[in-house]
Structures are given as C-alpha cells and as structure tokens.
C-alpha positions as CSV (number, residue, x, y, z in Angstrom):
1,M,17.2,147.6,23.9
2,T,20.7,147.9,25.4
3,S,23.0,150.8,24.6
4,L,26.8,150.6,24.6
5,P,28.5,152.7,27.3
6,G,29.0,156.3,26.2
7,N,26.3,156.0,23.5
8,G,23.5,157.5,25.5
9,D,21.1,160.2,24.4
10,D,23.3,162.9,25.9
11,G,25.6,162.9,22.9
12,S,28.7,162.0,24.8
13,A,31.3,159.7,23.2
14,P,33.3,157.2,25.2
15,E,36.7,158.5,26.3
16,P,39.6,156.8,24.5
17,R,41.7,154.6,26.9
18,P,45.5,154.8,26.6
19,L,47.1,151.7,25.1
20,V,49.2,149.7,27.6
21,C,51.8,147.1,26.6
22,A,50.7,143.7,27.9
23,R,54.3,142.7,28.4
24,C,56.2,145.7,29.9
25,G,53.4,148.1,30.8
26,T,54.6,151.0,28.5
27,T,51.7,153.4,27.8
28,A,50.7,155.2,24.7
29,D,48.1,158.0,24.5
30,G,47.1,157.5,20.9
31,P,47.2,154.8,18.2
32,R,50.6,153.6,17.5
33,P,51.1,151.9,14.1
34,T,54.3,150.1,15.3
35,W,52.5,148.3,18.1
36,T,51.2,144.8,17.7
37,C,47.7,143.7,18.5
38,S,47.1,140.1,19.5
39,V,43.9,138.3,20.4
40,E,44.6,135.5,22.9
41,N,41.7,133.5,24.4
42,G,39.3,136.1,23.2
43,I,41.1,139.0,24.9
44,R,42.8,141.7,22.8
45,A,46.3,142.5,24.0
46,Y,48.7,145.2,22.7
47,F,52.5,145.0,22.6
48,C,54.8,148.0,22.2
49,D,57.3,148.0,19.3
50,T,60.2,147.1,21.6
51,C,58.5,144.0,23.0
52,S,57.2,143.1,19.5
53,R,60.7,143.3,18.0
54,A,62.3,141.3,20.8
55,N,59.7,138.5,20.4
56,L,59.2,138.6,16.6
57,R,59.9,134.9,16.0
58,A,57.5,133.8,18.7
59,I,54.8,136.1,17.3
60,E,55.3,134.8,13.8
61,S,55.1,131.2,15.1
62,R,51.7,132.2,16.6
63,L,52.8,131.3,20.2
64,D,50.8,132.8,23.0
65,S,52.6,135.5,24.9
66,A,52.8,133.2,27.9
67,W,55.5,131.3,25.9
68,W,57.7,134.4,25.3
C-alpha cells in the first residue's frame, strides 16, 4: 500500500504551499477567495484577483491562459 506524502505514521501533516499566480507570480500565504482556479491540461493553476479581472472575458470564454 502506498501512502501520500506527509501522511506517514509519524502524525505529521503536509505543509501548505503558498499560492502563486500562474500569470504574474504574485504569492499568497493562505487561501484567497478572490483568486481563480483553473485546470488546464490536467494541471491546476491559480490566478490572482488582478489577473483574473484583467482577463475576465477570456476566462468566461473558457480560453486557455496561453491565449490571454
């Protein structure tokens, strides 16, 4: 049986990774309700509120971020 990283018998939990905007590189230490999450080609990408607002029409048109 395979265990997920950080789910060992030592009781440790995986450390949360800071969110990084896939467009501009802005970081956030915790969850941000105004950020956008997109799954493109099976990879989850997060976009900060500034980038999300600037590209709202492309996001709603379901264009990949490469088209923005």
